[in-house]
C-alpha positions as CSV (number, residue, x, y, z in Angstrom):
1,M,-100.4,3.5,-72.0
2,S,-101.7,0.6,-74.0
3,G,-103.0,-0.3,-77.4
4,E,-103.5,2.5,-79.9
5,D,-102.4,5.0,-77.2
6,I,-98.8,3.8,-77.7
7,P,-97.3,5.7,-80.7
8,L,-97.0,3.6,-83.8
9,D,-93.2,4.2,-84.0
10,A,-92.8,2.8,-80.5
11,R,-94.9,-0.3,-81.3
12,T,-92.8,-0.8,-84.5
13,V,-89.4,-0.4,-82.8
14,T,-90.5,-2.8,-80.0
15,L,-91.1,-5.6,-82.6
16,A,-88.0,-4.9,-84.6
17,D,-85.9,-4.8,-81.4
18,T,-87.4,-8.0,-80.1
19,F,-86.6,-9.8,-83.3
20,D,-83.1,-8.5,-83.3
21,V,-82.6,-9.5,-79.7
22,L,-84.0,-13.0,-80.2
23,T,-81.9,-13.7,-83.3
24,H,-78.5,-12.5,-82.0
25,D,-76.3,-14.0,-79.3
26,R,-76.3,-12.4,-75.9
27,P,-74.0,-12.9,-73.0
28,Y,-76.7,-14.8,-71.2
29,R,-78.0,-16.9,-74.1
30,T,-77.4,-18.0,-77.6
31,A,-79.4,-16.7,-80.6
32,W,-82.6,-18.3,-81.5
33,P,-83.1,-19.4,-85.1
34,A,-85.3,-17.1,-87.1
35,D,-88.2,-19.6,-87.3
36,R,-88.3,-19.8,-83.5
37,A,-88.2,-16.0,-83.1
38,L,-91.0,-15.7,-85.7
39,A,-93.1,-18.3,-83.9
40,E,-92.7,-16.3,-80.7
41,I,-93.7,-13.1,-82.4
42,R,-96.8,-14.8,-84.0
43,R,-97.7,-16.2,-80.6
44,E,-97.6,-12.7,-79.0
45,R,-99.5,-11.0,-81.9
46,G,-102.3,-9.1,-80.3
47,R,-100.9,-9.4,-76.8
48,Q,-97.4,-8.0,-76.6
49,F,-97.2,-6.8,-80.2
50,D,-99.6,-4.7,-82.4
51,P,-101.2,-7.1,-84.9
52,N,-100.8,-4.6,-87.7
53,V,-97.1,-4.2,-87.0
54,V,-96.6,-8.0,-86.8
55,D,-98.4,-8.4,-90.1
56,A,-96.3,-5.7,-91.8
57,F,-93.1,-7.2,-90.5
58,L,-94.1,-10.7,-91.6
59,G,-95.4,-9.5,-95.0
60,E,-92.3,-7.4,-95.6
61,F,-89.6,-9.9,-94.8
62,F,-91.2,-13.4,-94.8
63,E,-93.4,-15.3,-97.1
64,P,-97.0,-15.4,-95.9
65,N,-98.2,-18.7,-94.6
66,P,-101.6,-19.6,-96.1
67,R,-102.2,-22.0,-93.2
68,S,-101.9,-19.1,-90.7
69,P,-105.3,-17.5,-90.5
70,T,-104.1,-14.9,-87.9
71,I,-102.1,-13.0,-90.5
72,V,-104.1,-10.4,-92.2
73,A,-103.2,-7.5,-94.5
74,P,-101.5,-4.7,-92.5
75,S,-102.6,-1.1,-92.9
76,P,-100.6,0.9,-95.5
77,A,-99.6,3.5,-92.8
78,C,-98.1,0.7,-90.6
79,V,-96.1,-0.7,-93.5
80,K,-94.7,2.7,-94.5
81,R,-93.8,3.5,-90.9
82,F,-92.1,0.1,-90.4
83,E,-90.1,0.5,-93.6
84,M,-88.9,3.9,-92.6
85,I,-87.8,2.7,-89.2
86,L,-86.0,-0.3,-90.6
87,R,-84.1,1.9,-93.1
88,F,-83.0,4.0,-90.1
89,F,-81.8,0.9,-88.3
90,R,-79.9,-0.2,-91.3
91,L,-78.2,3.2,-91.7
92,A,-77.4,3.3,-88.0
93,R,-75.8,-0.1,-88.1
94,I,-73.7,0.8,-91.1
95,D,-72.5,4.0,-89.3
96,V,-71.7,2.1,-86.1
97,N,-69.9,-0.8,-87.8
98,S,-67.8,1.3,-90.2
C-alpha cells in the first residue's frame, strides 16, 4: 500500500509515533530536540509522511512558520482524526504511568 491507500489512522499514528520516538531517549541514542525532530518531519513531508497529516500536526501543536511555503491548511477530517488519536495516546499514557 501507498499514499491514500494507507488508512488515515495509520498515517496519523506513524507521524505521532515518529515524533515521540525522535524526542525521547532510546537505549541506542539520545533524544533529539523538538526543533530537530520537526525539521526532519518537514523534510519528509510528502515522502514518508502524508502532507495533510504533517500540516495538521504542525498546525495543532506548533506555530505556523510564514516563511515555510510547504505548510498548507490541512483537511478538517485529517485534523479531527489526528486530535482523536492524540487524545487516545494521552489517555493510554496516563493509564500506563499511573
